[in-house]
C-alpha positions as CSV (number, residue, x, y, z in Angstrom):
1,X,35.3,22.0,-6.0
2,X,36.4,23.3,-9.4
3,X,33.3,25.0,-10.9
4,X,35.0,25.3,-14.2
5,X,34.7,21.5,-14.9
6,X,31.6,20.5,-16.9
7,X,28.8,19.0,-14.7
8,X,27.7,16.2,-17.0
9,X,30.6,15.6,-19.4
10,X,33.6,13.7,-18.2
11,X,37.1,15.0,-19.0
12,X,40.4,13.2,-18.9
13,X,42.4,16.2,-17.7
14,X,41.7,15.7,-14.0
15,X,43.9,14.7,-11.1
16,X,44.7,11.0,-10.8
17,X,42.7,9.1,-8.2
18,X,43.6,6.4,-5.7
19,X,40.5,4.8,-4.2
20,X,40.3,5.0,-0.4
21,X,38.1,3.4,2.3
22,X,36.2,6.7,2.4
23,X,35.6,6.4,-1.4
24,X,34.3,2.9,-0.9
25,X,31.9,4.1,1.7
26,X,30.6,6.7,-0.7
27,X,30.1,4.1,-3.4
28,X,28.3,1.7,-0.9
29,X,26.0,4.5,0.2
30,X,25.1,5.3,-3.4
31,X,24.6,1.6,-4.2
32,X,22.3,1.2,-1.2
33,X,20.1,4.1,-2.1
34,X,20.6,4.0,-5.9
35,X,20.5,7.8,-6.2
36,X,21.6,10.4,-3.7
37,X,22.0,14.1,-3.7
38,X,25.4,15.5,-2.7
39,X,23.7,17.0,0.4
40,X,22.4,13.5,1.4
41,X,25.8,12.0,1.1
42,X,27.1,14.8,3.3
43,X,24.5,14.0,5.9
44,X,25.1,10.3,5.8
45,X,28.9,10.7,6.0
46,X,28.7,13.5,8.6
47,X,30.9,15.5,6.3
48,X,29.7,18.8,4.9
49,X,33.1,20.0,3.7
50,X,34.1,21.3,0.3
51,X,36.6,18.4,0.3
52,X,33.7,15.9,0.0
53,X,32.3,17.8,-3.0
54,X,35.7,17.8,-4.7
55,X,36.0,14.0,-4.1
56,X,32.5,13.4,-5.6
57,X,33.6,15.5,-8.6
58,X,36.8,13.4,-9.0
59,X,34.9,10.1,-8.6
60,X,32.5,11.3,-11.3
61,X,35.2,12.2,-13.8
62,X,37.0,8.9,-13.2
63,X,33.8,7.0,-13.9
64,X,33.1,5.7,-10.4
65,X,30.0,7.8,-10.0
66,X,27.4,8.9,-12.5
67,X,25.5,12.2,-12.7
68,X,22.2,11.2,-14.4
69,X,21.5,13.5,-17.3
70,X,17.8,13.4,-16.5
71,X,18.6,16.1,-14.0
72,X,20.0,18.4,-16.7
73,X,16.9,20.6,-17.0
74,X,17.0,21.3,-13.2
75,X,19.9,23.7,-14.0
76,X,17.9,25.6,-16.6
77,X,15.4,26.6,-13.9
78,X,17.8,28.7,-11.8
79,X,18.4,28.5,-8.1
80,X,20.8,26.3,-6.2
81,X,20.4,22.6,-6.6
82,X,22.4,19.7,-5.3
83,X,23.8,17.3,-7.9
84,X,22.4,13.8,-7.9
85,X,24.8,10.8,-8.1
86,X,24.3,7.2,-9.1
87,X,26.8,4.4,-9.5
88,X,29.1,4.6,-12.5
89,X,30.6,1.8,-14.5
90,X,33.9,1.7,-12.6
91,X,32.1,2.0,-9.2
92,X,29.8,-0.9,-10.1
93,X,32.8,-3.0,-11.2
94,X,34.6,-2.3,-8.0
95,X,31.7,-3.2,-5.8
96,X,31.1,-6.4,-7.8
97,X,34.7,-7.3,-7.4
98,X,34.3,-6.9,-3.6
99,X,31.2,-9.1,-3.6
100,X,28.6,-6.3,-3.7
101,X,26.0,-5.9,-6.4
102,X,26.4,-2.8,-8.6
103,X,24.2,-1.1,-11.2
104,X,24.7,1.7,-13.7
105,X,22.2,4.5,-13.6
106,X,22.8,6.8,-16.5
107,X,20.1,6.1,-19.0
108,X,17.0,6.9,-17.0
109,X,14.2,9.4,-17.4
110,X,13.4,12.4,-15.3
111,X,10.1,11.0,-14.0
112,X,11.8,7.8,-12.8
113,X,14.7,9.8,-11.2
114,X,12.3,12.0,-9.3
115,X,10.5,9.0,-8.0
116,X,13.8,7.3,-7.0
117,X,14.9,10.5,-5.2
118,X,11.6,10.5,-3.2
119,X,12.5,7.0,-2.1
120,X,16.0,8.1,-1.2
121,X,14.5,11.1,0.7
122,X,12.5,8.8,2.9
123,X,15.2,6.2,3.5
124,X,17.9,8.8,4.3
125,X,15.6,10.6,6.7
126,X,14.8,7.3,8.5
127,X,18.5,6.3,8.7
128,X,19.5,9.7,10.2
129,X,16.5,9.6,12.6
130,X,17.6,6.0,13.7
131,X,21.1,7.3,14.5
132,X,19.7,9.8,16.9
133,X,17.5,7.2,18.7
134,X,18.0,3.7,20.0
135,X,16.5,2.2,16.8
136,X,18.2,0.0,14.3
137,X,17.3,0.3,10.6
138,X,17.5,-3.0,8.7
139,X,17.6,-2.5,4.9
140,X,16.1,-4.8,2.3
141,X,19.5,-6.2,1.5
142,X,20.0,-7.2,5.2
143,X,16.5,-8.7,5.4
144,X,17.1,-10.9,2.3
145,X,20.8,-11.7,3.0
146,X,21.6,-15.5,2.7
147,X,18.0,-16.2,1.8
148,X,16.3,-16.6,-1.6
149,X,13.8,-13.9,-0.8
150,X,12.3,-11.8,-3.5
151,X,10.2,-8.9,-2.3
152,X,8.1,-9.1,-5.5
153,X,4.9,-11.2,-5.2
154,X,1.4,-11.7,-6.5
155,X,-1.9,-11.9,-4.8
156,X,-5.3,-13.2,-5.8
157,X,-7.6,-10.2,-5.9
158,X,-11.2,-11.0,-6.8
159,X,-9.9,-13.6,-9.3
160,X,-7.3,-11.3,-10.7
161,X,-3.5,-11.9,-10.2
162,X,-2.1,-8.6,-9.1
163,X,1.6,-8.1,-8.7
164,X,3.2,-6.1,-5.8
165,X,6.6,-4.5,-5.9
166,X,7.2,-2.2,-2.9
167,X,9.6,0.8,-3.5
168,X,11.5,-0.4,-0.4
169,X,11.3,-3.0,2.3
170,X,12.9,-2.3,5.7
171,X,12.5,-3.0,9.4
172,X,13.0,-1.0,12.5
173,X,14.3,-2.7,15.6
174,X,13.6,-1.0,18.9
175,X,13.2,-1.5,22.6
176,X,9.6,-2.0,23.7
177,X,8.1,-0.8,27.0
178,X,9.2,-4.0,28.8
179,X,12.8,-3.6,27.6
180,X,12.6,-6.5,25.1
181,X,13.7,-5.8,21.5
182,X,11.0,-5.8,18.9
183,X,11.1,-5.5,15.1
184,X,8.5,-3.8,12.9
185,X,8.5,-4.5,9.2
186,X,7.5,-2.0,6.5
187,X,6.7,-1.8,2.8
188,X,7.4,1.7,1.5
189,X,5.3,3.3,-1.2
190,X,6.7,6.7,-2.5
191,X,3.8,8.4,-4.2
192,X,4.4,11.4,-6.4
193,X,0.7,11.9,-7.2
194,X,1.0,10.5,-10.8
195,X,-1.1,7.4,-10.3
196,X,-4.9,7.7,-10.2
197,X,-6.3,7.1,-6.7
198,X,-9.3,5.2,-7.9
199,X,-10.3,3.8,-11.3
200,X,-13.4,2.0,-12.8
201,X,-12.1,-1.5,-12.4
202,X,-9.3,-3.6,-11.0
203,X,-7.8,-4.3,-14.4
204,X,-6.5,-0.7,-14.4
205,X,-3.7,0.4,-12.1
206,X,-4.6,2.7,-9.2
207,X,-3.6,3.4,-5.7
208,X,-6.8,1.9,-4.4
209,X,-5.9,-1.4,-6.2
210,X,-2.5,-1.2,-4.5
211,X,-4.2,-0.9,-1.1
212,X,-6.4,-3.9,-1.8
213,X,-3.4,-5.9,-2.9
214,X,-1.6,-5.2,0.4
215,X,-4.8,-6.0,2.3
216,X,-5.0,-9.4,0.4
217,X,-1.3,-10.0,1.3
218,X,-2.3,-9.7,5.0
219,X,-5.5,-11.8,4.6
220,X,-3.7,-14.5,2.7
221,X,-0.8,-14.5,5.3
222,X,1.7,-14.1,2.5
223,X,3.9,-11.9,4.8
224,X,4.3,-14.9,7.1
225,X,4.7,-17.7,4.5
226,X,6.9,-15.8,2.1
227,X,8.9,-13.5,4.3
228,X,8.6,-14.7,7.9
229,X,7.2,-11.3,9.0
230,X,4.8,-11.6,12.0
231,X,3.1,-8.4,10.9
232,X,3.8,-5.5,8.6
233,X,2.7,-1.9,7.8
234,X,2.6,0.0,4.5
235,X,4.2,3.4,4.8
236,X,3.2,5.9,2.1
237,X,4.9,9.2,1.6
238,X,3.4,11.5,-0.9
239,X,3.9,15.1,-2.2
240,X,1.2,17.1,-0.5
241,X,-1.3,17.2,2.4
242,X,-4.2,17.2,-0.2
243,X,-2.9,14.0,-1.8
244,X,-2.6,12.4,1.7
245,X,-6.3,13.1,2.3
246,X,-7.2,11.6,-1.1
247,X,-5.3,8.4,-0.3
248,X,-6.8,8.2,3.2
249,X,-10.3,8.5,1.8
250,X,-9.5,5.6,-0.6
251,X,-8.1,3.6,2.3
252,X,-11.2,4.2,4.4
253,X,-13.1,2.1,1.8
254,X,-10.9,-0.9,2.3
255,X,-12.9,-3.5,4.1
256,X,-10.6,-5.0,6.8
257,X,-7.0,-3.9,6.4
258,X,-7.1,-0.2,7.3
259,X,-4.8,-0.7,10.2
260,X,-2.0,-1.7,7.9
261,X,-1.5,1.7,6.4
262,X,0.2,5.0,7.4
263,X,0.3,8.1,5.2
264,X,2.2,11.4,5.3
265,X,3.4,14.1,3.0
266,X,7.1,14.6,2.5
267,X,7.1,17.4,5.0
268,X,7.3,14.9,7.9
269,X,10.8,13.9,6.7
270,X,12.1,17.2,8.2
271,X,10.6,16.6,11.6
272,X,12.7,15.6,14.6
273,X,9.9,13.4,15.9
274,X,9.8,11.3,12.7
275,X,10.1,8.1,14.7
276,X,8.4,9.1,17.9
277,X,5.6,11.4,17.0
278,X,2.0,10.6,16.1
279,X,2.4,12.4,12.9
280,X,1.2,9.7,10.4
281,X,-2.4,9.5,9.1
282,X,-3.9,6.1,9.5
283,X,-6.3,4.5,7.1
284,X,-9.2,6.0,9.2
285,X,-9.9,9.7,8.4
286,X,-9.0,12.0,11.2
287,X,-6.9,9.4,13.0
288,X,-3.1,9.7,13.5
289,X,-0.5,7.4,14.8
290,X,3.2,6.8,15.2
291,X,5.5,4.7,13.0
292,X,6.4,2.5,16.0
293,X,2.9,2.1,17.5
């Protein structure tokens, strides 16, 4: 990679490019996750070479990839940081031409970017863990393909219409004890600790209101009638063990749906037993469970 080239300003004096199948896979991975660090792309593509970094640089300068400027201030803090990539205008146009949805990601704020990267951290960790186990990850795109599903919905919560928009929807397909294949469905919440855990009333947003809305989804059987899911769980990944305990405490006050919820701090994403270990806190304080339980 040529370190003399500017990080966030495109220049025309770069080598010409001919898009390859490998480039298309890079664009598809970025499109799937919306934002990815170069290190995450290297892991997903099983390619940690300098050649990949040079290719990412070339795709950026030719407009196929974007480097969101919201990450600019990271580089004023010192240390080594991996560049973040989103889909550029030419990359979005190419995927649209091939029948895939595309979106530009340049004009976003840092807070949104950091939240989106936490979502990517979770989904990349799950995808890599599934590759090392006999588990199939089904993405939101695959679950909604050929159907008019929208994973945005409303519930009636004590007379108040509350909307739910999970950060991601996915399923894990695995072999159960008897050998039959089973599928577990999940709604992901990536929590950076910015939302109040509890507030005075349900008119105000809070994580507790979000928990109640998911409980109402289960009680009103909306997961069955809207999505065809026989059951679901809500996976929450947050930024610290202390925040986990605050969320679990709020969940312990939910009347009937505590079994729907699993919580962990982002440290679990580095663990080799991400799928198999009982490393997730349930909605009952002091109780842990596994993601495939």
